[in-house]
C-alpha positions as CSV (number, residue, x, y, z in Angstrom):
1,M,144.5,-190.7,-72.0
2,S,144.2,-188.3,-74.9
3,T,143.8,-184.6,-74.5
4,K,140.4,-184.7,-76.1
5,N,139.0,-187.2,-73.6
6,K,140.3,-185.0,-70.7
7,K,138.4,-182.0,-72.0
8,K,135.2,-184.1,-72.3
9,R,135.4,-185.2,-68.7
10,S,136.1,-181.6,-67.3
11,I,133.0,-180.1,-68.9
12,P,130.4,-181.9,-66.6
13,I,132.4,-181.0,-63.5
14,I,132.4,-177.3,-64.5
15,I,128.7,-177.4,-65.2
16,I,128.0,-179.0,-61.7
17,C,130.2,-176.3,-60.0
18,I,128.3,-173.6,-61.9
19,I,124.9,-175.1,-60.8
20,V,126.0,-175.3,-57.1
21,V,127.1,-171.6,-57.2
22,L,123.9,-170.5,-58.8
23,V,121.8,-172.4,-56.2
24,G,123.8,-170.9,-53.4
25,V,123.3,-167.4,-54.8
26,A,119.6,-168.0,-55.2
27,L,119.3,-169.2,-51.6
28,F,121.2,-166.2,-50.3
29,V,119.0,-163.8,-52.3
30,F,115.8,-165.6,-51.2
31,S,116.9,-165.6,-47.6
32,G,117.6,-161.8,-47.7
33,F,114.3,-161.1,-49.4
34,K,112.4,-163.2,-46.9
35,K,114.1,-161.5,-44.0
36,T,113.3,-158.1,-45.4
37,T,109.7,-159.1,-46.1
38,D,109.3,-160.5,-42.5
39,S,110.7,-157.3,-41.1
40,A,108.4,-155.2,-43.2
41,N,105.4,-157.2,-41.9
42,V,106.2,-156.6,-38.2
43,T,103.9,-154.1,-36.5
44,Y,103.6,-152.7,-33.0
45,R,100.5,-151.5,-31.2
46,V,100.3,-148.3,-29.2
47,I,99.4,-149.3,-25.6
48,Q,98.1,-147.4,-22.6
49,E,99.0,-148.3,-19.0
50,T,97.9,-147.3,-15.6
51,V,101.0,-146.8,-13.4
52,K,100.9,-146.9,-9.6
53,D,103.9,-145.9,-7.5
54,V,103.1,-147.6,-4.1
55,I,104.6,-149.4,-1.1
56,E,102.8,-152.6,-0.3
57,V,102.1,-153.3,3.4
58,S,100.2,-155.7,5.6
59,G,99.3,-156.0,9.2
60,T,96.5,-156.0,11.8
61,V,94.4,-153.1,13.1
62,E,94.0,-152.1,16.7
63,A,91.6,-149.7,18.4
64,A,92.5,-146.1,18.7
65,Q,92.9,-146.6,22.5
66,S,92.9,-149.7,24.6
67,Q,93.0,-150.2,28.4
68,N,93.8,-153.4,30.1
69,L,91.5,-153.5,33.1
70,Q,93.9,-154.5,35.8
71,I,93.3,-154.2,39.5
72,A,96.2,-152.7,41.5
73,G,95.1,-154.0,44.9
74,T,94.2,-157.4,46.4
75,G,90.9,-158.3,47.9
76,T,87.3,-159.4,47.4
77,V,85.1,-157.8,44.8
78,I,82.1,-156.0,46.3
79,G,80.8,-154.1,43.3
80,V,80.7,-154.6,39.5
81,Y,79.1,-151.7,37.7
82,A,79.2,-152.6,34.0
83,S,78.9,-155.5,31.6
84,V,80.7,-156.6,28.4
85,G,79.6,-154.5,25.4
86,D,78.6,-151.5,27.6
87,T,79.6,-148.0,26.6
88,V,81.3,-146.3,29.6
89,K,82.5,-142.8,30.3
90,K,85.9,-141.6,31.4
91,G,86.3,-141.8,35.2
92,Q,83.5,-144.3,35.6
93,V,84.1,-147.0,38.3
94,L,83.9,-150.4,36.8
95,V,85.0,-152.7,39.6
96,E,85.3,-152.1,43.4
97,L,87.1,-154.2,46.0
98,D,86.4,-154.3,49.7
99,K,87.8,-151.1,51.3
100,T,87.0,-151.6,55.0
101,E,90.6,-151.9,56.2
102,Q,91.9,-149.0,54.1
103,K,89.1,-146.7,55.2
104,Y,89.8,-147.6,58.8
105,E,93.5,-146.9,58.5
106,L,92.8,-143.6,56.7
107,A,90.2,-142.4,59.4
108,K,92.6,-143.2,62.2
109,L,95.4,-141.3,60.4
110,E,93.2,-138.3,59.9
111,N,92.5,-138.1,63.7
112,T,96.3,-138.2,64.3
113,I,96.8,-135.4,61.8
114,A,94.2,-133.2,63.5
115,Q,96.0,-133.6,66.9
116,T,99.4,-133.0,65.3
117,R,98.2,-129.7,63.8
118,L,97.4,-128.5,67.4
119,T,100.3,-129.9,69.4
120,G,102.8,-131.5,67.0
121,S,105.8,-130.2,65.2
122,P,105.7,-129.1,61.5
123,K,108.0,-132.0,60.6
124,D,105.8,-134.6,62.2
125,L,102.8,-133.1,60.4
126,E,104.7,-133.3,57.1
127,V,105.4,-137.0,57.6
128,L,101.7,-137.7,58.5
129,L,100.5,-135.9,55.4
130,L,102.7,-138.0,53.2
131,Q,101.3,-141.1,54.9
132,Q,97.8,-139.8,54.2
133,D,98.6,-139.5,50.5
134,S,99.9,-143.1,50.5
135,L,96.7,-144.4,52.1
136,E,94.5,-142.5,49.7
137,K,96.4,-144.0,46.8
138,K,95.9,-147.5,48.3
139,L,92.2,-146.7,48.6
140,Q,92.1,-145.7,44.9
141,D,93.9,-149.0,44.0
142,R,90.7,-150.8,45.3
143,E,88.9,-149.7,42.1
144,I,89.2,-150.2,38.3
145,I,88.3,-146.9,36.6
146,A,87.8,-146.2,32.9
147,N,90.6,-144.0,31.5
148,F,88.5,-142.8,28.5
149,D,85.1,-143.1,26.9
150,G,84.8,-146.5,25.2
151,V,83.3,-149.9,24.9
152,L,84.0,-152.9,27.1
153,A,85.2,-155.4,24.5
154,D,86.0,-158.0,27.1
155,F,84.8,-158.0,30.7
156,S,84.6,-161.0,33.1
157,V,84.3,-160.5,36.9
158,S,81.6,-161.0,39.5
159,V,80.8,-159.9,43.0
160,G,82.5,-162.1,45.5
161,D,85.5,-162.9,43.3
162,Y,88.9,-162.6,44.9
163,L,91.4,-160.6,42.9
164,E,95.1,-160.2,43.4
165,A,97.2,-157.3,42.3
166,K,97.7,-157.1,38.5
167,D,94.8,-159.5,37.8
168,S,93.0,-158.5,34.5
169,V,89.2,-158.6,34.2
170,G,88.8,-157.3,30.6
171,T,89.7,-154.7,28.0
172,L,88.2,-151.3,27.3
173,V,88.6,-150.0,23.7
174,E,87.9,-146.7,22.0
175,R,87.0,-147.2,18.3
176,S,86.5,-143.7,16.9
177,Y,89.2,-144.8,14.5
178,L,91.5,-147.8,14.0
179,K,95.2,-147.8,13.7
180,A,98.0,-150.2,12.6
181,Y,101.7,-150.4,12.7
182,V,103.3,-151.8,9.5
183,E,106.8,-152.5,8.4
184,V,108.5,-150.7,5.5
185,V,111.9,-151.8,4.2
186,E,114.8,-149.3,4.5
187,T,115.0,-148.8,0.7
188,D,111.4,-147.5,0.6
189,A,111.6,-145.5,3.8
190,P,112.8,-142.3,2.0
191,K,109.6,-142.2,0.0
192,L,107.5,-141.9,3.1
193,S,105.8,-138.7,4.3
194,A,103.1,-137.9,6.9
195,G,99.6,-137.6,5.3
196,Q,100.2,-140.0,2.4
197,K,97.0,-142.0,1.6
198,V,96.9,-145.7,2.4
199,Y,94.3,-148.0,0.6
200,C,93.4,-150.9,2.9
201,S,91.7,-154.2,1.9
202,F,90.2,-156.4,4.6
203,P,89.3,-160.1,4.0
204,A,86.4,-159.6,6.5
205,Y,85.1,-156.7,4.3
206,P,85.9,-157.4,0.7
207,Q,83.2,-155.1,-0.8
208,E,85.1,-151.9,-0.2
209,V,88.7,-150.6,0.0
210,L,89.1,-148.3,3.0
211,E,91.2,-145.2,2.9
212,G,93.7,-144.4,5.7
213,T,96.6,-142.0,6.1
214,V,100.2,-142.2,7.3
215,V,100.4,-140.7,10.7
216,A,104.0,-141.0,11.8
217,Y,107.2,-143.0,11.5
218,P,110.3,-142.9,13.6
219,A,113.6,-141.3,12.6
220,V,115.4,-144.5,13.6
221,G,115.1,-147.9,11.9
222,T,114.6,-151.2,13.5
223,L,116.4,-154.5,13.0
224,T,114.0,-157.5,12.8
225,S,114.6,-161.0,14.0
226,R,115.2,-161.9,10.3
227,G,118.1,-159.4,10.1
228,A,116.2,-156.9,7.9
229,S,116.3,-153.2,8.5
230,I,112.8,-151.7,8.6
231,V,110.8,-148.6,9.6
232,E,107.6,-149.1,11.6
233,V,104.9,-146.8,10.2
234,E,101.8,-145.9,12.0
235,I,98.7,-145.6,9.9
236,R,95.2,-144.4,10.8
237,I,91.9,-145.5,9.3
238,D,88.8,-143.4,10.0
239,N,85.1,-144.3,9.5
240,T,85.6,-148.0,9.6
241,P,82.5,-150.2,9.4
242,D,81.4,-151.9,12.7
243,V,82.2,-155.4,11.1
244,I,85.9,-154.6,11.2
245,L,87.1,-155.3,14.7
246,P,90.5,-154.8,16.3
247,N,93.0,-157.5,15.4
248,Y,91.5,-158.0,12.0
249,S,94.1,-158.4,9.2
250,F,94.5,-156.3,6.1
251,T,96.7,-155.6,3.1
252,G,97.4,-152.1,1.9
253,E,99.2,-149.8,-0.5
254,I,100.8,-146.5,0.6
255,E,100.4,-144.2,-2.3
256,I,103.7,-142.5,-3.1
257,S,102.5,-140.5,-6.1
258,P,99.1,-140.2,-7.8
259,T,98.1,-142.8,-10.4
260,E,99.4,-141.9,-13.9
261,I,98.1,-143.0,-17.3
262,V,100.9,-143.4,-19.8
263,T,101.0,-144.1,-23.6
264,L,103.8,-146.4,-24.6
265,V,105.4,-147.4,-27.9
266,S,108.1,-150.0,-28.5
267,N,111.5,-148.7,-29.4
268,A,111.4,-150.8,-32.5
269,A,108.6,-148.7,-33.9
270,I,110.5,-145.4,-33.5
271,G,112.4,-143.9,-36.4
272,R,114.6,-140.8,-36.3
273,E,114.8,-137.9,-38.8
274,N,116.8,-134.7,-38.3
275,N,117.1,-135.5,-34.6
276,Q,113.4,-136.0,-34.3
277,M,111.5,-139.2,-33.4
278,F,108.7,-140.4,-35.6
279,V,106.5,-143.4,-36.1
280,E,104.6,-144.6,-39.2
281,K,101.0,-145.3,-38.4
282,I,99.3,-147.9,-40.6
283,V,96.1,-146.5,-42.0
284,G,94.4,-149.0,-44.4
285,S,96.9,-149.9,-47.1
286,S,99.1,-146.8,-46.5
287,T,101.1,-145.3,-43.7
288,E,101.1,-141.9,-42.0
289,K,104.3,-140.4,-40.6
290,I,103.8,-138.8,-37.2
291,F,106.5,-136.9,-35.4
292,I,106.5,-137.4,-31.6
293,T,108.4,-136.5,-28.5
294,G,108.9,-138.9,-25.6
295,E,111.3,-140.4,-23.1
296,S,112.8,-143.8,-22.3
297,Y,110.5,-145.9,-20.2
298,G,111.4,-149.2,-18.7
299,S,113.0,-151.8,-20.9
300,G,112.5,-151.2,-24.6
301,Y,109.7,-148.6,-24.6
302,I,109.2,-144.9,-25.2
303,K,106.7,-142.9,-23.1
304,I,104.9,-140.6,-25.5
305,T,104.7,-137.0,-24.2
306,E,103.6,-135.4,-27.5
307,G,102.2,-136.8,-30.7
308,N,98.8,-137.7,-32.3
309,L,98.7,-141.3,-31.2
310,Q,95.9,-143.2,-29.6
311,P,95.9,-146.6,-27.8
312,G,95.4,-149.3,-30.3
313,D,97.1,-147.5,-33.3
314,V,99.2,-150.0,-35.3
315,L,102.7,-148.8,-36.2
316,K,105.2,-150.1,-38.8
317,A,108.5,-151.4,-37.5
318,Q,111.5,-149.1,-38.0
319,S,114.3,-151.4,-37.0
320,T,115.1,-155.0,-37.7
321,G,116.1,-155.8,-34.1
322,K,114.8,-158.7,-32.2
323,V,111.0,-158.5,-31.9
324,S,109.7,-159.0,-28.4
325,G,106.1,-159.8,-27.6
326,T,106.6,-158.6,-24.0
327,M,104.7,-155.6,-22.9
328,P,105.6,-153.2,-20.1
329,G,102.8,-154.5,-17.9
330,D,104.7,-157.8,-17.7
331,F,107.6,-156.2,-15.9
332,R,107.8,-156.4,-12.1
333,V,110.9,-155.1,-10.3
334,N,111.1,-155.3,-6.5
335,A,112.5,-152.2,-5.1
336,G,112.7,-153.7,-1.7
337,S,111.3,-156.5,0.4
338,S,110.7,-157.2,4.0
339,G,109.4,-160.8,3.9
340,G,106.0,-159.7,2.6
341,T,105.4,-157.0,5.2
342,G,106.3,-154.0,3.0
343,N,107.8,-153.5,-0.4
344,S,107.6,-151.3,-3.5
345,R,106.9,-152.9,-6.9
346,G,107.2,-151.6,-10.4
347,V,109.1,-151.1,-13.6
348,P,112.8,-150.0,-13.5
349,T,111.8,-146.3,-13.5
350,G,110.8,-144.9,-10.1
351,G,109.6,-148.2,-8.6
352,A,106.2,-147.7,-10.3
353,M,103.8,-150.6,-10.7
354,I,102.2,-151.0,-14.2
355,M,98.8,-152.4,-14.2
356,P,98.0,-154.9,-17.0
357,G,96.6,-153.5,-20.3
358,P,96.1,-154.6,-23.9
359,R,99.0,-156.8,-25.2
360,A,101.4,-155.7,-28.0
361,R,101.0,-157.2,-31.4
């Protein structure tokens, strides 16, 4: 083949190579331009959240005081002096058994004591007096007496019934307040202190959240049957409505710290200049640079402590990092769990729980 023909064939190949290179360069430039344009169009919205640092608990309430009305003696009932639902006073006799035999034995002993005082030895008298105390105690065992002022929540006994020792005829309760014992996991126990507020919700009384307080908790933990280490916390609820009865269930939140309102901005909207943070707020077709101070909050957010920003303000992106549509209110981090009986929820900082708010754009 002649040199002239070879030159003619190489010219189209060179032209094709040049076209391929030009197309590649054009695609690269267009891709970079598109990426820059997309990044420039990304915006972030200033959001405001309500943060609650709480320990969640659940349980059942019980009366302030409760007395199982058991008889200590054995015999036939000769007197019933109250009915279910009655309000009774401390020391009031509720049930009485036949005392004939006990009274006879006590009277006979008192005669013996009188004679011994005159003619017997001091030692014999001492023994008889101890015997008298024993008989008087047995006489008291023939009655069921109210240990405190309260209401007969359960009471079922009639004259003529035969009762044996330790038989129960009902329950006396005192409802000036209600109390409950709830489990808190060991990781949350250090946050507890007496007097903390507890907000309780009852399925039987959904129209209102009742306020209680932490009364006490032990200095020693307890190991549950599930193998979890917990602390049993006593809470008290005053001024409960009559519709809430002992053994009713509830869920609650122990308030560790007061509710806080925070203003948050995505890290991607934060720029830095001379060691100061700033954002660019979009106002119409222009932007306004605003210097701010803040601190890291959760994952990917800054908590604003100073700066003229309001919830809903739209900010220009300052970085080309991955854009996330997740807002802080979507984060839930369990600080501890005891099978649903007590745990603290929240974002990674301080176990706080962030309540849902407006979504980022």
